[in-house]
Phi, psi and omega in degrees: 000130179275140181232122181273130183288132170266109187282359178261359184231131172246154174300143185302328181294331178273315185296329184296335183270343185229359183083186183277144175249149176240123180249115184255354182293120183296331181295335183298327183292345181269354182284122179241139180233128179274134179259137356287157187251134171262162179299321181295319179295316180297315179299320180294317181295319179296321179295320179298332181266012176083018178274117181278168172052047178236064179287172182303319179300321179293318178296319179297320180294317179296320178298318180296315180297324183265023176056036174063028172266106188305310181301317180293320178299319178297320178297316182299315180294311183300313182288323180297320179288324182280334184228067187297336182272357183305318182299339185258351185250335185265001182228156176261053188260002182251011177287149179301148178141175183295338181261015181305123177088345183300313179298329177297316181291341178276346180298134185300327178290319177294320177299323178294314178299321180295321180295318177298318180296318179301316179296321181292320178296316179300318179297317180296320179289322179297332181282348179275141180283165174093176180290162185301323183291345179263003182264139180204161180222149168256123179260117183264121178262131181215151178211123175063034183233052178284340185084168183274339184304317184290347180259004182243137176284162177299324179298315178300313182298321180291309185299316181284351175271333185247347181237164173293149186309316182296313179295322180296318181296314181297314182292323178300317179297319179294316182292321178293322177296327178274001179060043179254127179262174178298315177301322179295319178297318181297322178294318180293326185286352178289343179275166176303159186304315182297319179293324178297317178296321179293322179295321177298317180295317179297328181284353178094016181286333181088198184288127174240127181305136182308319180294324178293315179299319179296317180298317179297314182300324183282335187251346183295340179277349182279148176299144182302321182298335182277326187257340184291155181291136179288140181283142170274172188301320182291341180270345182281155181230201183309313185293319184279339183258270188300312183294322178295320179295319180294320178293324178291324182278321187254351181099176185295343178259027179302327182302332181292342181252010186225151168226147182253116180265117176248156178276139179291349177260357185287122179300329178295333176275309185295332180277350181089008182292323177294319177301317180293320182294326184261356182304135178083004179242165177292342182286342185301332182261014184249016183270134175239127180277115183246204184255179186270141176099124183300320182293324178284324176298322177298319177296322180294312180296326178293327177284340182273322187192153170284122190201167162284148174232120189242130174288150177279067174222019176281117176228358178218139183298341177296333177295336185293340180296338183257018181306320183300333182289349180262006183302138182246000000 
């Protein structure tokens, strides 16, 4: 039997903890869920209605939190993604006192995120060899720290590494207008300098100062890591700071002992900057979407597993001596 979700009504058990929600999206009325509902079916239905980031694990967690009532689970996911700050605005749960944060953790969307996190932590521990008492994880808490590297193209990094900033900016605009990438430039630079200059002109780059063309020709064969400008501390992010320190301390397989907790409200997460920063590394699969606020994130990781909890401010191995003080 098909059941059409009424987006203006929540089950009383859910509504009682967060108050009434109002769903005005017209597309929501078209969402249909067949009962009984599987996680795969719910994720598929949500995807059909334009709901992003609703994979099967998220759908399974919402179903569990909502006592396997498909329509309510769909509402929780839909509303949670559309209104990420709701758990922190509709409750008086952040006031000082012994119950600080408790109402936030009771919110069904936060409960769903927590359920997904528990499953991810369990999976990470199950992948470690040895008896249960020898298994452990470091939970890294981070907010707004993707670093600048993930926001810069290879072309940008190369040009600003070999040219003065003003010249690099002008040439970058010309090359982007001509749709020339760093690999394309490297291919052109294999030719003699005069031919390289002619190829640039043919590609529509326009006039390039002879000294600039010579500098490019001499450096385009060099690895990007060798010529790019070194980042200062304020430009570095999660990958260059905490993750690099952990790899130095624990070795190249440090990722197997770590999970990265990001906030579901963090623009660095929602914009895909963390994905870009971690792309191509083993860390890309170690991200857990958590809640907002370092103190609440510590509580979340503590509810998931007994672990070290590390702030993303490790930039020197001497900081590693105080890891125990971050225990959650």
